[in-house]
matplotlib code that plots the C-alpha trace (Angstrom):
import matplotlib.pyplot as plt

x = [1.7, 0.0, 0.6, 1.2, 1.1, 4.8, 4.6, 1.6, 3.7, 6.6, 4.5, 2.9, 6.4, 7.7, 4.7, 4.6, 1.1, 0.0, -1.9, -3.2, -2.5, -6.2, -6.4, -3.5, -5.6, -8.3, -5.5, -3.9, -7.2, -7.6, -4.1, -4.7, -8.0, -6.2, -3.4, -6.1, -7.8, -4.5, -3.9, -7.3, -6.3, -3.1, -5.1, -6.8, -5.4, -4.2, -2.0, -3.9, -4.9, -3.2, -2.0, -4.0, -2.4, -5.8, -9.3, -10.8, -9.5, -10.4, -8.4, -9.0, -10.4, -8.0, -9.5, -8.3, -5.8, -7.4, -6.4, -9.7, -8.3, -5.1, -3.2, -2.4, 1.3, 1.9, -0.2, 1.6, 5.1, 4.3, 4.5, 8.0, 11.0, 12.9, 11.8, 13.6, 12.3, 8.7, 9.9, 10.6, 14.3, 15.7, 19.2, 21.5, 21.4, 23.7, 27.4]
y = [-27.1, -28.7, -27.7, -30.5, -30.4, -29.8, -26.7, -25.4, -25.6, -23.9, -21.1, -20.6, -20.5, -18.0, -15.7, -16.0, -17.5, -20.0, -22.8, -25.5, -29.1, -29.7, -26.8, -27.8, -30.0, -27.3, -24.7, -26.9, -27.2, -23.4, -22.9, -25.4, -23.6, -20.3, -21.8, -23.4, -20.0, -18.3, -21.0, -20.2, -16.5, -17.4, -19.0, -15.7, -14.1, -10.6, -10.0, -7.0, -5.5, -2.4, -2.4, -0.2, 2.3, 2.8, 1.5, 5.0, 7.4, 10.5, 13.2, 14.6, 18.0, 20.5, 22.8, 26.4, 26.5, 29.0, 29.7, 29.3, 29.9, 31.3, 34.6, 33.9, 34.1, 36.7, 34.8, 31.5, 33.1, 34.4, 30.8, 30.3, 30.5, 32.2, 33.5, 35.1, 36.5, 35.4, 31.7, 29.5, 29.6, 26.4, 25.4, 23.9, 20.1, 19.0, 19.7]
z = [-10.8, -7.8, -4.2, -1.7, 2.1, 2.5, 0.2, 2.2, 5.4, 3.6, 2.3, 5.8, 7.3, 4.8, 5.1, 8.9, 8.9, 11.5, 9.7, 12.0, 11.0, 10.6, 8.1, 5.9, 3.6, 3.0, 2.5, -0.1, -1.9, -1.9, -3.2, -6.0, -6.9, -7.1, -9.3, -11.6, -11.9, -12.8, -15.5, -16.9, -17.0, -18.8, -21.6, -22.5, -25.6, -24.7, -27.8, -29.1, -25.8, -24.6, -21.0, -18.6, -16.2, -14.5, -15.0, -15.2, -17.8, -15.8, -14.1, -10.7, -10.4, -8.9, -6.4, -5.8, -3.0, -0.7, 2.9, 4.9, 8.3, 9.5, 9.7, 13.3, 12.8, 15.5, 18.1, 17.3, 17.4, 20.9, 22.1, 20.6, 23.0, 20.1, 16.7, 13.8, 10.6, 11.4, 12.0, 15.0, 15.8, 17.1, 18.1, 15.6, 15.9, 13.0, 13.2]

ax = plt.figure().add_subplot(projection="3d")
ax.plot(x, y, z, "-o")
ax.set_aspect("equal")
plt.show()
């Protein structure tokens, strides 16, 4: 499949890209190079290759969840106009 100038203009319009008229020819050549590369990739035999979820088969280390700073509950609640049960109390906004 080859891309022509009309298709370049249509792709530019649909993707909301501004392509100057002087650049349409070079953009067409780039699109055609990309499509040729994709065709090369399609020729590769991947019949016996398992799909990958991720390139690296590692898991992330889970760190201990430790509070490093805090315990200022009383100081913070002093700023609240209204507090109940150690939480900010706000007026009901949903009927």
